[in-house]
Structures are given as structure tokens and as C-alpha cells.
C-alpha positions as a Markdown table, in Angstrom:
| # | Residue | x | y | z |
|---|---|---|---|---|
| 1 | Met | -13.3 | 58.2 | -5.9 |
| 2 | Ser | -11.5 | 59.1 | -2.4 |
| 3 | Leu | -11.4 | 62.0 | -0.6 |
| 4 | Arg | -10.3 | 65.1 | -2.9 |
| 5 | Arg | -11.7 | 68.5 | -1.0 |
| 6 | Leu | -12.1 | 69.5 | 3.2 |
| 7 | Val | -13.8 | 72.8 | 3.1 |
| 8 | Leu | -13.7 | 73.6 | 7.3 |
| 9 | Trp | -16.6 | 75.9 | 7.8 |
| 10 | Arg | -17.0 | 78.3 | 11.0 |
| 11 | His | -20.3 | 78.1 | 13.0 |
| 12 | Gly | -22.2 | 82.1 | 12.8 |
| 13 | Glu | -22.2 | 84.3 | 15.8 |
| 14 | Thr | -23.0 | 83.3 | 18.7 |
| 15 | Asp | -24.4 | 84.7 | 21.9 |
| 16 | Phe | -21.2 | 84.4 | 23.3 |
| 17 | Asn | -19.2 | 85.8 | 20.4 |
| 18 | Ser | -21.2 | 89.0 | 20.7 |
| 19 | Val | -20.5 | 89.7 | 24.3 |
| 20 | Gly | -16.5 | 88.2 | 23.7 |
| 21 | Arg | -16.9 | 85.2 | 26.3 |
| 22 | Met | -15.2 | 81.8 | 25.4 |
| 23 | Gln | -16.6 | 79.1 | 24.5 |
| 24 | Gly | -14.8 | 76.1 | 24.4 |
| 25 | His | -17.5 | 73.4 | 25.0 |
| 26 | Leu | -19.4 | 75.3 | 26.4 |
| 27 | Asp | -23.1 | 75.2 | 24.4 |
| 28 | Ser | -24.3 | 78.7 | 23.3 |
| 29 | Ala | -26.9 | 79.6 | 20.6 |
| 30 | Leu | -26.6 | 81.3 | 17.3 |
| 31 | Thr | -27.1 | 85.0 | 17.4 |
| 32 | Glu | -29.9 | 86.3 | 14.3 |
| 33 | Val | -27.0 | 87.6 | 12.7 |
| 34 | Gly | -25.3 | 84.0 | 13.1 |
| 35 | Trp | -28.3 | 82.2 | 11.7 |
| 36 | Asn | -28.0 | 85.6 | 8.5 |
| 37 | Gln | -24.6 | 84.8 | 8.3 |
| 38 | Ala | -24.9 | 81.3 | 7.8 |
| 39 | Arg | -28.2 | 82.1 | 5.0 |
| 40 | Phe | -26.1 | 84.4 | 3.2 |
| 41 | Ala | -23.1 | 81.9 | 3.1 |
| 42 | Val | -25.5 | 79.0 | 1.5 |
| 43 | Pro | -24.9 | 80.2 | -2.1 |
| 44 | Ala | -21.5 | 80.0 | -2.4 |
| 45 | Leu | -20.9 | 77.0 | -0.5 |
| 46 | Ala | -23.2 | 75.2 | -2.6 |
| 47 | Arg | -20.5 | 75.7 | -5.1 |
| 48 | Phe | -18.4 | 73.3 | -3.4 |
| 49 | Glu | -21.1 | 70.8 | -4.0 |
| 50 | Pro | -20.5 | 68.6 | -1.2 |
| 51 | Asp | -20.9 | 65.4 | -0.5 |
| 52 | Leu | -21.4 | 65.2 | 3.1 |
| 53 | Val | -21.6 | 67.9 | 6.2 |
| 54 | Ile | -19.8 | 66.8 | 9.0 |
| 55 | Ala | -20.9 | 68.7 | 12.0 |
| 56 | Ser | -19.7 | 69.4 | 15.3 |
| 57 | Asp | -22.5 | 68.0 | 18.2 |
| 58 | Leu | -22.2 | 71.6 | 19.7 |
| 59 | Arg | -25.6 | 73.5 | 18.3 |
| 60 | Arg | -24.0 | 76.5 | 17.7 |
| 61 | Ala | -22.2 | 74.2 | 14.7 |
| 62 | Thr | -25.2 | 71.9 | 13.7 |
| 63 | Asp | -27.3 | 74.8 | 13.2 |
| 64 | Thr | -25.1 | 76.2 | 11.3 |
| 65 | Ala | -24.6 | 73.2 | 9.0 |
| 66 | Thr | -28.3 | 72.9 | 9.2 |
| 67 | Val | -29.1 | 75.9 | 7.5 |
| 68 | Leu | -27.0 | 74.5 | 4.4 |
| 69 | Thr | -27.9 | 71.1 | 4.2 |
| 70 | Glu | -31.5 | 71.6 | 4.1 |
| 71 | Ala | -30.8 | 73.9 | 1.3 |
| 72 | Ile | -28.5 | 72.0 | -0.7 |
| 73 | Gly | -30.2 | 68.5 | 0.2 |
| 74 | Val | -26.7 | 67.1 | 1.7 |
| 75 | Pro | -26.7 | 64.3 | 4.3 |
| 76 | Leu | -25.9 | 65.7 | 7.7 |
| 77 | Arg | -23.6 | 63.8 | 10.2 |
| 78 | Ile | -23.0 | 64.8 | 13.7 |
| 79 | Asp | -19.3 | 63.9 | 15.2 |
| 80 | Lys | -18.7 | 65.4 | 18.8 |
| 81 | Arg | -14.6 | 64.9 | 17.8 |
| 82 | Leu | -15.1 | 68.4 | 16.1 |
| 83 | Arg | -15.9 | 70.0 | 18.9 |
| 84 | Glu | -14.3 | 73.5 | 19.6 |
| 85 | Thr | -11.3 | 73.2 | 22.3 |
| 86 | His | -12.0 | 72.5 | 25.4 |
| 87 | Leu | -11.1 | 75.7 | 27.4 |
| 88 | Gly | -11.1 | 74.5 | 30.8 |
| 89 | Glu | -11.3 | 77.1 | 33.9 |
| 90 | Trp | -11.3 | 79.6 | 30.6 |
| 91 | Gln | -15.1 | 78.5 | 29.8 |
| 92 | Gly | -17.1 | 81.5 | 30.0 |
| 93 | Leu | -14.6 | 84.3 | 31.1 |
| 94 | Thr | -14.1 | 86.9 | 28.9 |
| 95 | Gly | -9.9 | 87.7 | 27.8 |
| 96 | Ala | -9.7 | 90.5 | 30.4 |
| 97 | Asp | -11.2 | 88.0 | 33.2 |
| 98 | Val | -8.5 | 85.5 | 32.3 |
| 99 | Asp | -6.3 | 88.3 | 31.9 |
| 100 | Glu | -7.1 | 89.2 | 35.6 |
| 101 | Arg | -6.9 | 86.1 | 37.1 |
| 102 | Ala | -4.0 | 84.7 | 35.3 |
| 103 | Pro | -1.6 | 87.7 | 33.8 |
| 104 | Gly | 0.3 | 86.5 | 30.4 |
| 105 | Glu | -1.3 | 83.2 | 30.4 |
| 106 | Arg | -3.0 | 83.9 | 27.2 |
| 107 | Asp | -0.2 | 85.4 | 25.6 |
| 108 | Arg | 1.2 | 82.4 | 26.3 |
| 109 | Trp | -1.4 | 80.1 | 24.7 |
| 110 | Arg | -1.5 | 81.6 | 21.7 |
| 111 | Ala | 2.1 | 81.4 | 21.4 |
| 112 | Asp | 2.7 | 77.8 | 22.4 |
| 113 | Ala | 0.0 | 75.1 | 20.3 |
| 114 | Thr | 1.3 | 72.5 | 22.8 |
| 115 | Trp | 0.5 | 74.8 | 26.2 |
| 116 | Ala | -3.4 | 73.9 | 27.2 |
| 117 | Pro | -5.5 | 76.3 | 29.9 |
| 118 | Pro | -6.3 | 75.1 | 32.9 |
| 119 | Gly | -8.1 | 71.6 | 32.9 |
| 120 | Gly | -8.7 | 72.1 | 29.0 |
| 121 | Glu | -7.1 | 71.3 | 25.9 |
| 122 | Ser | -3.8 | 72.3 | 23.8 |
| 123 | Arg | -4.3 | 73.3 | 20.2 |
| 124 | Val | -2.3 | 69.6 | 19.3 |
| 125 | Asp | -4.9 | 67.7 | 20.7 |
| 126 | Val | -7.8 | 69.2 | 19.1 |
| 127 | Ala | -6.2 | 68.6 | 16.3 |
| 128 | Ala | -5.7 | 65.2 | 17.2 |
| 129 | Arg | -9.0 | 64.2 | 17.3 |
| 130 | Ala | -10.4 | 66.1 | 14.6 |
| 131 | Tyr | -7.6 | 64.5 | 11.9 |
| 132 | Glu | -9.3 | 61.7 | 13.0 |
| 133 | Val | -12.3 | 62.3 | 12.0 |
| 134 | Val | -10.7 | 62.9 | 8.3 |
| 135 | Asp | -8.6 | 60.1 | 8.3 |
| 136 | Asp | -12.1 | 58.3 | 8.8 |
| 137 | Leu | -12.9 | 59.8 | 5.7 |
| 138 | Ile | -9.5 | 58.5 | 3.5 |
| 139 | Ser | -9.7 | 55.2 | 4.6 |
| 140 | Gly | -13.6 | 54.8 | 4.9 |
| 141 | Asp | -15.6 | 52.3 | 2.3 |
| 142 | Asp | -18.1 | 55.4 | 1.5 |
| 143 | Ala | -16.7 | 57.7 | -1.8 |
| 144 | Tyr | -16.6 | 61.3 | -0.6 |
| 145 | His | -15.3 | 63.5 | -3.4 |
| 146 | Thr | -15.6 | 66.6 | -0.9 |
| 147 | Val | -16.9 | 67.2 | 2.9 |
| 148 | Leu | -17.8 | 70.0 | 4.3 |
| 149 | Leu | -17.1 | 70.3 | 8.3 |
| 150 | Ala | -19.1 | 72.3 | 10.2 |
| 151 | Ala | -17.1 | 73.3 | 13.2 |
| 152 | His | -15.4 | 76.1 | 15.1 |
| 153 | Gly | -12.6 | 78.7 | 14.7 |
| 154 | Gly | -9.6 | 76.9 | 17.4 |
| 155 | Leu | -10.5 | 73.5 | 15.4 |
| 156 | Ile | -10.5 | 74.9 | 12.3 |
| 157 | Ile | -6.7 | 76.5 | 12.9 |
| 158 | Ala | -5.1 | 73.7 | 14.7 |
| 159 | Leu | -6.9 | 71.0 | 11.9 |
| 160 | Thr | -5.9 | 72.9 | 8.9 |
| 161 | Ala | -2.2 | 73.4 | 10.5 |
| 162 | Arg | -2.2 | 69.8 | 11.0 |
| 163 | Leu | -3.1 | 68.8 | 7.4 |
| 164 | Leu | -0.9 | 71.4 | 6.2 |
| 165 | Gly | 1.9 | 69.7 | 7.8 |
| 166 | Leu | 3.2 | 72.7 | 9.5 |
| 167 | Pro | 6.1 | 72.5 | 12.3 |
| 168 | Ile | 4.1 | 72.8 | 15.3 |
| 169 | Gln | 6.3 | 75.7 | 16.5 |
| 170 | Leu | 4.5 | 77.6 | 13.2 |
| 171 | Trp | 1.2 | 77.1 | 14.2 |
| 172 | Pro | 0.2 | 80.4 | 15.8 |
| 173 | Ser | 1.4 | 81.7 | 12.6 |
| 174 | Leu | -1.6 | 81.2 | 11.5 |
| 175 | Gly | -4.6 | 83.8 | 11.8 |
| 176 | Gly | -8.5 | 83.4 | 13.3 |
| 177 | Ile | -11.7 | 82.5 | 11.3 |
| 178 | Ser | -14.3 | 84.6 | 11.3 |
| 179 | Asn | -17.6 | 83.4 | 11.8 |
| 180 | Cys | -18.9 | 81.8 | 8.7 |
| 181 | His | -15.9 | 81.8 | 6.9 |
| 182 | Trp | -14.2 | 78.7 | 5.8 |
| 183 | Val | -10.7 | 77.1 | 4.7 |
| 184 | Asp | -10.4 | 75.3 | 1.5 |
| 185 | Leu | -7.9 | 72.4 | 1.3 |
| 186 | Val | -7.5 | 70.3 | -1.9 |
| 187 | Arg | -5.7 | 66.4 | -1.8 |
| 188 | Arg | -3.1 | 65.7 | -3.9 |
| 189 | Glu | -1.7 | 62.5 | -3.6 |
| 190 | Gln | -0.8 | 62.1 | 0.3 |
| 191 | Phe | -0.6 | 65.9 | 0.1 |
| 192 | Trp | -3.2 | 68.6 | 1.3 |
| 193 | Arg | -2.7 | 72.3 | -0.5 |
| 194 | Leu | -4.1 | 75.3 | 1.1 |
| 195 | His | -6.7 | 77.1 | -1.4 |
| 196 | Ala | -8.1 | 79.3 | 0.6 |
| 197 | Tyr | -7.9 | 80.8 | 4.2 |
| 198 | Asn | -10.7 | 83.0 | 6.4 |
| 199 | Ala | -12.6 | 83.1 | 2.9 |
| 200 | Gly | -16.1 | 84.1 | 3.2 |
| 201 | Met | -18.8 | 86.4 | 1.9 |
| 202 | Thr | -19.5 | 89.8 | 3.2 |
| 203 | Gly | -22.4 | 92.2 | 2.6 |
């Protein structure tokens, strides 16, 4: 049975999220709120009945994934291709810091998926490496029907745009993904269809 569903799950709140700092490849930790968000999401995600969970090797994603896999007994695989966008010189800075140093560049970054922060990656670059993970699942010998990818907001947006075949100039039209929210994509023949975007549990 070939891959039919992908659930792209963003990690819980981190110490960087809580103070508005850009993380990128920096390895920030979940806050207590973040751990609780992950626990609260488990019943909803369990209903997807994933055959496998693959997580970014950054601990905020790995820790979030482990909450789910330990609760429902699903295998966990780690893949560094699911890391967040490398933000280059912006990593560790707040939005205000970037705006002070490089006025207008954050707006340019938001508006152009091919543009990268100094020393970093573009969203197109991120989507390409994340797509490799999906392509491996589709072309591999293992019979996975539903796979959950525990990853990061920027990567999830970019991968969703790539899987849906959106023109690159429209990628910025996709909104953000909240902590511990997810995207649900279902595959029919060679096409991916969007079933839910930025879905999650509140309470």
C-alpha cells in the first residue's frame, strides 16, 4: 500500500518562541507550555492512525514527536532534512533586531520564496530538501499509508506549497502554522489535496 496521507505537525512552543526570537537551526528547547501543547494534541493526532512518525533532528521537533510516539506506540525516525529554514545571520535575533539592522529585508523575505536571509536558505531550498523525505516514502519498499512529519513552521509552509504544486509566486499567500498545529494532505493518484491547514486543538 502506497503513501496516501501526510500530516505535517509543528513542534510545541519553545523558549525562543516565547520571547519572539528566530530559531532556524538553533536548537531551542520546549517550554512547559510546549510540552503540554504536545500532550493535548495526542488524541486528535492518534485518530489519523499514523504508521510512522519522522521528526526533524532539532530537539524541539524530536521532543514533540516523542510525546506522540510514546503515547500511541508508533515508530519514530529522525531525519535532519526536516530541519527548519536556516536563517543565516538572522538566527537568534528578534524581528525588531533584523528590522534595525536591515530595514525592509524581512518584508522581502516574506514576499519572495526564492530569497534567502544572508547566509541562509530560501523557502524553495527548504521545500526541495523536505520533498526528498516524501519522495523517499513514495518510492521506498515500505508500505506506509499515513506518515506524520514532526517539523517546523517555515518548513511545513514550504513543503505544503511544493506538494500542492502552487506557483512559487503564490507561496507567500499561505499563512503561518501555530505551535503544535498541523496540515493534513491526502494523495490521490499523483496529486496532493489539502484537507486541513493550521488545524489544532485549543483549550
